[in-house]
N, C-alpha and C positions, 0 to 999 in steps of 0.2 A: 503494500500500499504506500503510495507516494503521499507528500506532505502537503501537496496542492489541494488536496480535498476534492470533494465530489460538486460543490456547487459551480466551480468554472467549467466542469465537464458538461454539467446540465444546461449551462449559458451556451457554450460552443454547440451543443446538440440542438437546442432550440434554433438557434441561428442557422444552423445548416438546414433545418427543415423550411425555414423561411426563404434560403436560397434555390428552393425548387422552382423552376420555370413553369409558368401556367400551361404550356403546351404538353408537357410530361407529367401533369398532375395525377394521373393514374400510376404512374412509375415510381416506386419508392426510391428515395434518396438515402444513400448513394447507391446506384444500381452497378457501379464500377469502381475501380481503385481510385482513390483520391491522391494528389500529389501535394505535399507541404513543402514549400520552397522555402528553405533557410539561407538567407544570402551572405552567410558567414561561414567561415571554417568548421570542419567536423570536431567535435570534442570540446566546444566552447558551451557557455550557459545557454546562448540561443538553441544550439544543436540538442542540447540534452532535455530542455523543456519541450522542443518539438517532438522528440522521440518518446517522452512521457505522455504527452497529451495524444499524439499519434497511435500509440499504443492502446490507451484508455478508448478513443474513438474507434479504432478498429475491432475492439471487444463489443462495445455498445452497438455498432452498426453492421456487424459481421461482414465488412467489407475492408479491405486493406488501405490504410492512410499512411502512404510512403513518404518518407522524408528524404528530400534532396538537397545537398549542400551545393549551392550556386555562388561560392564567394568570388570576391573580387571588386575592385573600383569602388570602394567605399560602400558596398552592398548595391551597387547599381546594376551590375549584371543579373542577379537574381530578381531584383525588384522590376527590372525591365521585362524579364521574361514572363512575371506574372502579369504585369500591365497589358501584355500583347496576348496573352492567353485567352481563350473563349470566356466570357462571363457566365460560367454555367455551374459554379460552385466545385469544380474538379481539380482546380489548381488554387491553391491557397498560399499566402504570403505570411510567414512569420516576421513582422516588422517590430521596429522600435524607434526610439526617438530620432537617431541619425537618418533612417530612411525616410521618416514622414516629415520631419521638422527641419533638420540641419541640412540634409543635401539639397534642399530647393534654395536655400539661401546661400549654400557654399559652391554651386556649380550652376554656371550660367545655360548650359545646354543640357539639362537633365532629360532623358528619354522618358521620363513619366512625370505625371503630375499626381502628388498623393491625395488631392481632392476629388479630381475628375476620374482617375483610373481606379481608386480603391475604396472599398466599402468596409468600414470596421465591422467586425463581428464580436469580439469580446477581448479583454484584457486577461492574459493567462498568468502574467507574473509583474510583479514590481521589485526593482532592484535597488536597494538604497546604496548611497556612496558613503565610504567610510574613510576618515582620515587618521592614518597612522604614521608615525615617525620613527625613527631610529633610536634605540635607547641611548645612543651615543650624544643625541641632541639634548641639550639641557633643559627640558620642558616636559611637563607631565599633564598638561591641559591645553584647551583651545586659547585661553587667555594668555597663557604663557608663551604660546606659540605666535600669537599675533604680537606681543610685545617684541619678541625676538625678531620677528619679520620687519618691524617698524625700526629696529635697531639696526638690522643688516640688509638694508634694500637691495633686492637682487641677488642675494646670497643664498637664500633658501631655494632649493630646486623642488620640483614636484614632477611626478611621472604620470603618463596616462596611456591608455590602450587604444582609445579611441576618440573620435571627435566629442562626443558627449561627455567623456571623464576629463578631456582637455577644457571644455567649455566651464564644467563644474568648478574645476581648479581656478580658472580665470575669474569666475563669478565670485568665489570665495575670496581671492585677492583683491577684487574690487570692493566688496562688501567689508572686508577687514581693513581697507585702506592700507595695504602693503604691496610691495613689489616682488614677486617670484620669478623664478626662471623655469619656463617648461621644458621637460625633457620627453621628447615622445617614445 
């Protein structure tokens, strides 16, 4: 039993029932395998979540929900694939903040429009951001970290693994009125 509970599964299931095209009202959904496109590499949080949800949906609907990782180009490759797929509910996208909100402002020629090309179904996860520091840094709480950042402008570095974590770090620095150096 996974920790994400039954409620998100029921919401996803209800949403899939709504996706049924009117012309096929007599045909049960899904009547063939469903692809879940993950625009990120295998083994990461998005991939794991998609596989957990896909497994539960496969059991509930007695049809395969197949996870396909289509990583690359800041998630644009997989997102574009889904945007150009038939709008029949058989190709789904596991999207996140960068796909839906950051890419449209970061890229001028994005091959998809998140508002026009996608219809949200449900939220399956919420990922908090955590600030952790080396034990060698002479701080034990946020107040001390901010004070140190003000004493040492630009000398404190922060790492990120994606555009959303980079923007979260920059937002923290702005709110704390400190200057930090980003390390991708």
